[in-house]
N, C-alpha and C positions, 0 to 999 in steps of 0.2 A: 434544322440548322443548315447553314451554308457549307459547301464542301470545304472551303478554306477554314471555316470555324472548326471543323472536325480535324483537319490536318494541322491546325495551329497549336493544338495541345501536344506537348512533347511525348506524353505517354501514348496517346493514340497514334501519333506519327511513328513511334517505335513499334507499336503493335502491327501497324500496316507494313513496316519494313520487314518484320519477322514473318508475317503471313505471305508476303511477296515471295518468300523462299519456298513456300509450300504449306499445305494444311498442317495445323498444330492442335493438339488437345488443349483445352482450357487450362489444365493443370500445368502444362509446360510453359504456357504463356504467363501464368501467375508466377511460377518459379523464376523465369528469366526476366521479364519486364518488371514484375513486382520487386525482385531483388535489385535490379538496376536503379529503380526509383524509390526504393524503400516504402512501398505502399502495400496495402492489404489486399487479400483476395476479393473482398467485396468491392473495393475501389476498382480493381482490374475488371471485375464483372460489369460494373457500371460503364466503363470505357468500351468494353466489348459489346454491350447492349446498344450504346450509341452508334458504334460502327455498323451493327446489324440494321438498326432502324434507319440509318441514313445511306444505305446501299453500298457500304464499303466491305462488309463481310457477311457470310452466311455461316450458320452453325448446323451441323448434322448431329443427330443424337445417336450415339453408339453405346447401347446399354446405359450405364450411368454417366458416361462421359459425353461432353460436347466437343466435336471436332470443328474448329473454325477454319475457314478458307476465305481468301480475298476474292472479292467481286470486282470486276473491272468497271462497273457502272459508276461507282463513286469516284474513282480515279479519272474516268472519262469526263465527268461533270467538272472536276477541278481543271482538267486540261482544256476543256471548252472555255471556261471562264478566263483562264490565263491566256489563251489564244486571242480572245477578244481584247484583252489589254495589250498584248504583244503586237497585234496586227498594225495599228496606227503607228506604233513606234518603229516597226520594221520598215514601213513605207517612208518614214522620215529618215531613217538611217540609210536606206537605198538612195534617197535623193541626195543626202550628204555625200555618200560615196561617189555618186555621179559628178557632183560639183567639184570634189577633190580631184577626181580623174581629169576633169576639164581643165582645172587650174594647173595640174602637173603637165598636161599636154601643151598648154599655152606657154608655160615657162620653158619647156624644152625648145619650142619654136623660137622664142625670143633669144635664148642662148645660142641656138644654131645660127640665127641671123647676125648676132653680134660677134661671132668668132671670126678672126682674120682668115683670109684665104691663104692657105699654105702652098698654093701652086705658083707663087710669085717667082719670076725668073731671078737668077742671081744678078744679072745685069741691071735689073730694075732697082736694086738696093743701092742707095747712095753711099759712097765711101768718102772718108776724109783722111788726108795724109798730114802727118805732123812733120814739120821740118826740124831737122836737127840743128842745133846752134853750133856754129863753127868757131 
């Protein structure tokens, strides 16, 4: 299965979230995630098996218990895949950012050139006088 297929299922995604906080016994995962999704212990076991088989989790046997822990390999595979999708998009967004900055800079230059010169002397300003009617 593809890494995103594994993470696409809400139950497996929740199991990964819980395991990201630290190792957990299978019973605790069944109680927590099984209770949240109202699914049985065998269903949780199948999800945990898929996580193990696809590099997202490992299980250590401690007597009669299985202690699950998250493996970074599965998450790394998902990250690599997502980065391949993100890379071309980032390049296009960087190019768009550059064009926007150029446009803003050009607009500022145009506005600066269009502003009147405030250093005009008072004597250069024409005045008009109105004559009073007598």
